[in-house]
N, C-alpha and C positions, 0 to 999 in steps of 0.2 A: 505493499501498500503505501502514496507518495505522502509525502509529508501533507502539501495542502488537502488531499483526500483524508488524512485522518487526523488534523483538526478540525474542518468539518463532521466527523464519524463525532467528536469527543464533544465541540461547541453543539452536535446536534444529545446528546447525550447530557448536558453537565442540567441541562434546566429541569431532566426531568430528578436527576438525582434532588436537588436542593427541592424540588416539592413534596417529598418525598415527605409521610407524614412520621414523627418522631413522638416515641411513644416513651416516658420514662416513668417506672415504677419505684412508685418510692413505699418503705414503710416509715415507721416509725411508734412510740408508746403510749404517744399523744390516745386519752380514749378519744371514741367514737363522739362525739360530737362537746369537745369537751372547747374552751377556746383556742387553744391552740390548733386544733384540728378544725374547727371554721376557718381560721386565717388561711392555714395548706387550702382548703377550698378555692379558697377568696383565690389564693395566688395563680391556681390551675387553672381558673376563669377565666383571669385576668389574663394567663398565660394561652391559653388556649384565641381570645379575643385579640391579641397584640401580633399574632403569629400565622391569623385568617384563620383557626384550626389545625392548623400542621404541628404542631405541638401540644402532645396529650398529657397533664402528669396526671398519673392515674395512684392514687390514693392507699395505702391501705395499715389505714388507725389501730390506735388499743392491741399493739403488743399481734398480732395475728401474723405476723411474720417472725416470732419469736423473738429474743430477748435481743439486746442491743445487739451483742457481741453476734449475734446468729443474723443479722440483719448486713453486716458487714460481712462477714463470711457466705452470705445471698448475692453479694455485692462483688466483689471477687471475685465468681463464678459465676454472674451474665445475670441468674437471676435475678436480682435488682438493680438497679439504676443509683439510684440516690435514697439516702434518709434524716430524718430530721431527728438528732442523734444528744442526747448529753456529752459532758466531753468524759464519761464511762464508758460509751463506746465510742467515741475518738482514739481513745486509751488503745486502742487494739491498731489504728494506727499511725498516728504517732505522740509523743506522750506527753509533748508540750499542754494542749489543754488541761491538763491533770491539776498545774501551778496554779488557775484561778479557784481551785474548787477547794485548798487545803485548807484543812480547820483550824475555824475564828483567825484567817489568816485578814481577810475586811472588814469590817464596823457596819459598811452599807455597800447597796448595791450601786452606790451614787462612785463610791472610793470607784472597785470593782470596773464598774463602766469602761472609767478612765482609765485606768492599768489596762484595760483588755487593748480598749483602740491603740494603746502607742507598740503593743508584742501583736494586736493582730497581722501584720505583713509575716511577720514572724514562724508562726505558726499556719499563715496560707502558703506559704512558699515550701514550707513540711509536706503540709496534706497535698499540693502539688506534685513534690520530688517524687510523691507512692503512686501517682494516676487520680488525682480528686479533684473538686475546685469545691472553695466553698461559697453558698453563695449568698446565705448573711448565717452573720453567732448572732446570740439574742439569750437573755437574762431569764432563767427559765423560774428563778427565785431564790430566795434564804432559806435552809434547812433546817425545819425543826423538827426534833425529834421526838415520836413518836410512841406510847410504852400502856401496855396494858395499868402499870401501879405507880406510882407521880415518882418520877426520884429529881431529891433536890441538888441532891449532889452521887458527883460519880462516885466516890466512897456507899454509899443506898445502893448502887447497880452493879452488887456482883452479884447476882441475877439473872443481869440484864442477857437474853440472850435477842441479838439485832442484826436484822436482816444486811448481808451484805452483796454488793453486785458479782452476778458473777465477770467475770474476764476485769476487775480492778482492784488489786494486791493494796494499792494506797489506801483504800478503803479496812480491809482487812486490819494491815502493820495500823491502823489510827486507833479503829476498835481495839484491838488486845495490847494496845500504848495506853488507852484509856481507864480498861481494865477489864472492861466490853468482852464474852462471849457473839467472836461474830461468826454467824451461820452465811452461809455462802450457796448459792439459791440463784437459778436463774429470775429475772421481774415475774416472769407471767406467773411463778411458785407463790409472790408472797401473801395472800388471802387462803388457799387452802392451809398458810402452812403460820398464820395471824387464830387462826380459825380452828386445830389443833395442836399446840401452844407448840413448838417446835424455833418459831419464833416468839416474841412476847414487848418487840419495842422493832422499831424503821423512824430511818431522818430523812426528807424526803422534803419540799416543799407541799402547802398549806391545798391550793389551787391538786394539786395531783391526787390528795387523801381526800380531800372531800367526792372529784370527783369517782373514782373509787374503791370508795367506803370503807379507807381501810379502818378512820374512825372507829367506824363500831368495837372494834373487837381494841384497835389501840384507842384509847379515850385520853390519854392523858398528853399534852403538850406540853415540854417542859420548854420556858420559854427564855431559851438561845439562844442566838442566831450560830447550829454548827458549823454553817458554813454556805458560801454563794453556789449557785450552780447554772454554770453555761451549756448553752449546749448551738450547736449549729445545723445547717441545712449543704449536706454538702451531696453533688453528684460525681458518680466516674467521669474524666477530662473523656475519656472516647465516645458515652454517651451524647456528650453535651457538644464535641466538636461535629458532630454530623449536623449540628441546628447553627447554619447561617449563621457568620461572626455579626453582623449588621443587626441579626435576630437575636441574638444572643445579649450583648449588647442593652437590647430592651429589658429582655427577659431578667437581667441578671440587676436590671437599674431598680423589678417589681419587688423579686425576692431582699434586694438590699430596704426597700420602703417598708413590708411589715416587719420584715429586722428590727428595725428602729420602734416601729409601734408596739411590738410586744415590750421593747427596754420602757417605752411611756407606762406602760397597761400594766405589765404583771404586778408591780408594787401594790398597787391599789386593788386586783383581781386576787392578793394572798389575801388579802388584809378582809377580804369578803369573806373570803371562802373562810377563817374561823370566827367569821362570826356566825356565819348559818351554820360552822359544826357546833358552835357551841349551844346552840338554840337547841340541836338534836340529844346535847348529852357531853359531851367534848368537858375536858377541865384544862385549863391554861395552868398553868403551875410556874410559878413568883420559885423563882431562884438570882439566887449570885453567882455574876459571870466568874467572878475571879476562880472561882476552882476548876468550871470546867475550861477556861480560858487557860490554867497552869495544867492540863491535860493534855487539852487540846498540843500545848505546845510542846509535849513526848514526843507526839510525833512526828514532826516536823524533820528530823536527821533520820530519821526510816520513810523520809519522801525523797527530801533532797537527796541527788547523787543513785539513786533505786530506783525510785517510781519519775522518777520528772528529775532531765540533767542536769545537774549542779547548775549549768553557770546559769540556764534558762531561769531556774528555781528567785536565782537571785536577782537577778534583771526583772523579777516578778516586783520581788522587795523591796529593790531600792525606787521602782516605778511608784509602788505603793508607797512608800516613805518621803518620795518626791511629792506624793498631790499633799500628802495630809502639815507636809510645812508649809507647799505651799496654802492652806485652808486654815491654818492654823489662827486662832484669833488672837 
C-alpha cells in the first residue's frame, strides 16, 4: 500500500475510533443513595452530556464489587476501570495518601485540606507511575470511634475488639499501639461481625455509620477525632486515554468541581448524621483528648518509614506545622 493510500485509510478509520463509546465501570463502598453515591451519579450524568453520550460511567455502589482491596485488584485485571476509594484502598497502589490519615495528625479538616493541596501533585505522580489518573481528591470526614461500650480513655478499652481494614497495615499497627485488639476484616463483613460480637468497635465517619446502620450495635461514639479520612476517585490510565484529550479535559474539570463540593459539604453532613443518630439512641461520650492523643502518637513511629515513606511522612508533618504557624493567633 502506498503512503497516500495508507494515510487516507488511517484518516477514514480515525473518526470511527474517536466516535466509539467508552464505558468506565466504577466501584465504591459508598452506600446506594448516600450523598457520595449521589455525587457520583451526577458526575455520570454530566460526563454523558459533555461527551454527547460517548462516555458512560457505570457505578457499582455499596461494596457490590467487594472491599477496596478487591476493587483495586479488579482494576488491575480490567474488570473495573475506576474506583472511588479511601486512603485504605489507595495504599494498595501507592503508600503516600496514608500519611494524611495518621491518627490525630490533624486537628481540623481545614488543616488537612491545606496540607493535601501542598502534597497532591506528588501523590498524583505516584499514581500515574502505577498507571492511574486521579480525577479528584476529597475529605470523607473526621473519623470517630463507635463502640458497644463507652470508653473514656484508651486504658478502659482493654476488651475493645476494633475493626481493622483488610489491606491497611497502618491501622493494625495503630490500634495495637493504643492497646486495642484489631480484627482484620473486609469492610463488607462489618455488620455481621458487630452482630456476632467478633468486633465491638469501629472507627469511621458518622455519615457512613448512619447510612450503614452500624450505630445500632456500636451505639457509643467517643468524641475525639481519631483521624480524618481522605479519598480519591481514580481511573486506569489506559481506559482514560481511550477518551479524546479535549473531552478528557472537560470530564476532569467536572470531577474536580464535584470533589471540591464534597470538601465544602462533608463537615455539615457528618454533623447532621450525629444529630440523626442521637435521635435514634446514639450516646456521644465526652472524653479528655490528652490520653487519646498520647496513645495515637505511639503509633506514629510504626507508620513512618514502614507504612508511609519517611520522607513523605516528614513532608506532611512539616506542611502541617507551617500551616499552624501561619494561622496561629
